[in-house]
N, C-alpha and C positions, 0 to 999 in steps of 0.2 A: 347763862348763854343758853345756845344751842346751838351744837354743828350736825350738819346732814351731808354724808356722802351720798353724791347721785354720779349716779353713769353718764347722765346728759343733762347740763348744766342751762341748754339752750333756754329750755320754755321757763328759768328762773330771769336767767337774761333779759328774755322779751317780759315777760310781766313787769319787772322795774325799769325797764327801760333804755339798758345797755346798746347803747349804738353797735352795731357789724363790727365796722373799725375800729373799735375800743374797746373788742373784749379780750380777756386772758384766761388763765386757768385756772382763777379762782375769782370767785363772787361773796361777798359779803354784806350782810344790813347790819349797821352800826348806826345808833344813836339817829334812825329816822334817814339814812341812808345809805345810797352805795356805793362799796368800796371793792371796785373790779382791780383783779391783779395787783403786783406787785407795790403796793404804793407804801411809802416809809412811816411808822407809826408816830412821827414829831406831825408831819401831814394830818394825820389822822385828827389826831387833838387841837390841831390850830382849826378843822374843820368845824368840829362839834364845839370848839368855842366861837368863832366867829356866825358859824349858820348858816351860809350864806346860803341866797334863794336857791338853791340846784339839787340834781335828783343826786346827783355824785361825785366820785372822782375815778380816775382810769388809769392804767399805766397798761398799756396793751402789750401783748406778746412777754415775751421773759426778757429784759435786757440785763446782760452782764453787770453784775456791782451791784442792783436794784435790791432790797431785803429778801435773801433766802436765795438768792443767785450769787455763792460765793463766786469770787474770782482768784487763783493763786497767785497773780503776779500782774500787778497794776493795779487799777481805780475801778476798771473796767469802762463802761459807755456813758455818755452824758445821758439822758433821756428824760422828756416831759411829763408830769403829773398831771393829766388833763379833769376838766372839770366839763359835766355836760347837765342839760337842762329838757325841759317834756317838749321843750321845742325844736329840739335838735343845735341847738344854740350850744357850742362850746367854747374853752378857753385854757388858757395855762394857768394851773396852779401855783405849778412851781417847777423848777427844771434841776435837777442833779446829776 
């Protein structure tokens, strides 16, 4: 595994086709896919198992209750984990 801390992730997001409205604070490359934002680990495992024809998964922003976004009381908010491909097509991979 290679980890790089960059001051500006925008060039990486553009290079790997992350749509601007799906951007978040982290961008990862896993098994040939882009993982953008606070995507739950079990969904990354599902992505790698199913190998759907897409660029990657994204959780835009930083939804309370998503992985790493601790919520002291309650469960956080419901949020969608989106798929995206090179043509701009999107879908919902899961809702949490």
